[in-house]
C-alpha positions as CSV (number, residue, x, y, z in Angstrom):
1,M,106.3,54.3,-127.1
2,Q,109.5,52.4,-126.9
3,Q,107.8,49.6,-125.0
4,N,105.1,49.3,-127.7
5,N,107.9,49.0,-130.4
6,E,109.6,46.3,-128.4
7,H,106.4,44.4,-127.9
8,T,105.6,44.6,-131.7
9,W,109.0,43.5,-132.7
10,G,109.1,40.8,-130.1
11,Q,106.0,39.1,-131.5
12,A,107.2,38.6,-135.0
13,P,109.8,36.0,-134.4
14,T,107.4,34.1,-132.1
15,T,104.7,34.1,-134.8
16,I,107.3,32.8,-137.4
17,I,108.5,30.1,-135.1
18,Q,104.9,29.0,-134.3
19,G,104.1,28.9,-138.0
20,S,107.2,26.9,-138.8
21,L,106.4,24.4,-136.0
22,Q,102.9,23.9,-137.3
23,Q,104.1,23.3,-140.9
24,H,106.6,20.7,-139.6
25,R,103.9,19.1,-137.6
26,V,101.6,18.8,-140.6
27,L,104.4,17.4,-142.7
28,R,105.4,14.9,-140.1
29,N,101.8,13.8,-139.6
30,T,101.3,13.6,-143.3
31,Y,104.3,11.3,-143.8
32,F,103.1,9.1,-140.9
33,L,99.6,8.8,-142.2
34,L,100.9,8.3,-145.7
35,A,103.0,5.3,-144.5
36,L,99.8,4.0,-142.8
37,T,97.8,4.1,-146.0
38,M,100.1,1.7,-147.6
39,I,98.9,-1.1,-145.4
40,P,95.3,-1.2,-146.6
41,T,96.5,-0.5,-150.1
42,V,98.7,-3.6,-150.1
43,L,96.0,-5.7,-148.4
44,G,93.4,-4.6,-151.0
45,A,95.8,-5.4,-153.8
46,L,96.7,-8.8,-152.4
47,I,93.0,-9.7,-151.8
48,G,92.1,-8.5,-155.3
49,V,94.9,-10.6,-156.9
50,Q,93.9,-13.7,-154.9
51,V,90.2,-13.5,-155.6
52,G,90.5,-12.2,-159.2
53,F,88.7,-9.0,-158.3
54,S,87.0,-7.5,-161.4
55,F,85.3,-4.2,-161.7
56,F,82.9,-4.3,-164.7
57,A,85.7,-5.8,-166.8
58,G,83.3,-6.3,-169.7
59,S,82.6,-2.6,-170.0
60,P,85.7,-0.4,-169.7
61,V,83.6,2.8,-170.0
62,I,81.1,1.9,-167.2
63,S,84.0,0.6,-165.1
64,F,85.9,3.9,-165.5
65,L,82.9,6.1,-164.7
66,L,81.9,4.0,-161.7
67,F,85.4,4.0,-160.4
68,L,85.5,7.9,-160.7
69,A,82.1,8.1,-158.9
70,I,83.2,5.9,-156.0
71,A,86.6,7.6,-155.7
72,W,85.2,11.1,-155.8
73,G,82.5,10.0,-153.2
74,F,85.3,8.8,-150.9
75,M,87.3,12.0,-151.5
76,W,84.3,14.2,-150.7
77,G,83.7,12.3,-147.5
78,I,87.3,12.6,-146.5
79,E,87.4,16.3,-147.1
80,K,84.1,16.8,-145.3
81,N,85.4,15.0,-142.2
82,K,89.1,16.0,-142.4
83,N,89.0,17.5,-138.9
84,S,87.9,14.3,-137.2
85,G,88.8,10.6,-136.8
86,L,86.1,9.7,-139.3
87,G,88.3,11.4,-142.0
88,V,91.2,9.1,-141.2
89,A,88.8,6.0,-141.3
90,L,87.4,7.1,-144.6
91,L,90.9,7.7,-146.0
92,L,92.0,4.2,-144.9
93,G,88.8,2.7,-146.5
94,F,89.6,4.6,-149.7
95,T,93.1,3.3,-149.9
96,F,91.8,-0.3,-149.4
97,F,89.4,0.4,-152.4
98,M,92.3,1.7,-154.4
99,G,94.3,-1.4,-153.6
100,L,91.5,-3.5,-154.9
101,M,91.5,-1.4,-158.1
102,L,95.3,-1.8,-158.3
103,S,94.9,-5.6,-158.4
104,G,93.8,-5.5,-162.1
105,I,97.1,-4.2,-163.5
106,L,99.1,-6.3,-161.0
107,R,97.4,-9.5,-162.3
108,V,98.3,-8.4,-165.9
109,A,101.9,-7.7,-164.9
110,L,102.2,-11.0,-163.0
111,G,101.0,-12.8,-166.2
112,L,104.3,-11.7,-167.9
113,S,107.5,-13.7,-167.4
114,N,109.2,-10.6,-166.0
115,G,106.1,-9.2,-164.2
116,G,107.5,-9.4,-160.7
117,T,110.6,-7.5,-161.8
118,L,108.5,-4.8,-163.5
119,I,106.4,-4.3,-160.4
120,A,109.5,-4.0,-158.2
121,L,111.0,-1.5,-160.7
122,A,107.8,0.5,-160.8
123,A,107.7,0.6,-157.0
124,G,111.4,1.5,-156.7
125,G,111.0,4.2,-159.4
126,T,108.0,5.6,-157.6
127,G,109.9,5.7,-154.3
128,A,112.9,7.4,-155.9
129,I,110.7,10.0,-157.5
130,F,108.8,10.7,-154.3
131,V,111.9,10.9,-152.1
132,T,113.8,13.2,-154.6
133,L,110.9,15.6,-155.3
134,A,109.6,15.7,-151.7
135,G,113.1,16.5,-150.5
136,I,113.4,19.3,-153.0
137,A,109.9,20.6,-152.1
138,S,110.5,20.6,-148.4
139,T,114.0,22.2,-148.5
140,T,113.8,24.8,-151.2
141,K,112.7,28.4,-150.5
142,R,110.9,28.6,-153.8
143,D,107.1,28.7,-153.8
144,F,105.6,26.3,-156.3
145,S,102.0,27.5,-155.9
146,N,102.0,29.0,-159.4
147,L,102.1,25.5,-160.8
148,G,98.6,24.8,-159.5
149,K,96.5,25.9,-162.5
150,F,98.8,24.2,-165.1
151,L,98.8,21.0,-163.2
152,F,95.0,21.0,-162.8
153,A,94.6,21.6,-166.5
154,G,97.0,18.7,-167.2
155,M,95.1,16.4,-164.9
156,I,91.8,17.3,-166.6
157,L,93.4,16.6,-170.0
158,I,94.5,13.2,-168.7
159,L,91.0,12.3,-167.4
160,V,89.4,13.3,-170.7
161,A,92.0,11.3,-172.7
162,A,91.6,8.3,-170.4
163,L,87.8,8.4,-170.8
164,A,88.2,8.7,-174.6
165,N,90.6,5.8,-174.7
166,A,88.1,3.7,-172.7
167,F,86.0,3.8,-175.8
168,F,88.7,3.5,-178.5
169,Q,91.3,1.3,-176.7
170,I,94.3,2.7,-178.7
171,P,97.6,1.3,-177.3
172,L,99.7,4.3,-178.4
173,L,97.3,6.7,-176.7
174,S,97.6,4.6,-173.5
175,V,101.3,5.0,-173.6
176,V,101.1,8.8,-174.1
177,I,98.5,9.1,-171.3
178,S,100.8,7.1,-168.9
179,A,103.8,9.2,-169.8
180,L,101.9,12.5,-169.2
181,A,100.5,11.1,-166.0
182,V,103.9,10.3,-164.6
183,A,105.1,13.8,-165.4
184,I,102.0,15.6,-164.1
185,F,101.8,13.7,-160.8
186,S,105.5,13.9,-160.2
187,A,105.1,17.7,-160.5
188,Y,102.1,17.4,-158.1
189,I,104.4,16.0,-155.5
190,L,106.5,19.2,-155.7
191,F,103.3,21.2,-155.5
192,D,101.6,19.4,-152.7
193,I,104.6,19.0,-150.4
194,N,105.7,22.6,-151.0
195,S,102.1,23.7,-150.1
196,I,102.5,22.2,-146.7
197,V,106.0,23.7,-146.2
198,Q,104.7,27.1,-147.3
199,G,101.7,27.0,-145.0
200,G,99.1,26.7,-147.8
201,E,97.9,23.3,-146.6
202,T,97.4,23.0,-142.8
203,N,95.4,19.8,-142.6
204,Y,97.4,16.6,-142.6
205,I,94.4,14.4,-143.7
206,S,93.8,16.5,-146.8
207,A,97.6,16.6,-147.4
208,T,97.9,12.8,-147.1
209,L,95.0,12.2,-149.6
210,K,96.7,14.5,-152.2
211,V,100.2,13.0,-151.8
212,Y,98.7,9.4,-151.8
213,L,97.0,10.0,-155.1
214,D,100.2,11.4,-156.5
215,I,102.2,8.3,-155.6
216,Y,99.4,5.9,-156.6
217,N,99.1,7.5,-160.1
218,I,102.9,7.5,-160.6
219,F,103.2,3.9,-159.7
220,V,100.3,2.7,-161.9
221,N,101.4,4.7,-164.9
222,L,105.1,3.9,-164.5
223,L,104.2,0.2,-164.3
224,S,102.0,0.6,-167.5
225,L,105.0,2.1,-169.3
226,L,107.4,-0.6,-168.2
227,M,104.9,-3.3,-169.3
228,A,104.4,-1.6,-172.7
229,F,108.1,-1.3,-173.4
230,T,109.8,-4.2,-171.6
231,G,107.0,-6.7,-170.8
232,Q,107.9,-10.3,-171.8
233,R,105.4,-13.0,-172.5
234,D,106.1,-16.7,-172.1
């Protein structure tokens, strides 16, 4: 009887250690793949800026809906193949596409006299937000999983508002949407990184996709806010 007790108690620390090692492995691989995704994103953005890439510029509504369809198609494929190398290839292809889409706002920013500064500020601000919140999420013992429903509802609200504004083109609504997006996706960094640490997310490809979208949306909307409030035309 004593031997059985010793065996049972002896397994618990081993299980905890193995779980902790797996979580650290997923987090490490997520950060590595996340850094890798920045390469096709930058390439896509540079190519898009150079060639003047336009995605149904004459029809904002069709452009928005088509963008969502392509993006969701990529995300479906990535999730479907998240346990294989094809998932990584699709993720890198998706980030190249997102870089192309990013070129539109970058061209507008570069048309401002202080556009380069605003892009640098948006990139620096996004990096600061990520490092701060990822650090909190990976070191705190608090579980942020209860934020999931609220954040999802907030994201749906942003999508609906963005679709509506594609019709109405109201500048003030654009500013409100961007401010909400920065707040929501910043909170998503807490949620997504904490999910890895807590063992809720065990696939680094899925984790990278989520965190990449958080960072991308923060950058785009932060740049939009900076352009709206501090953009200077020649």
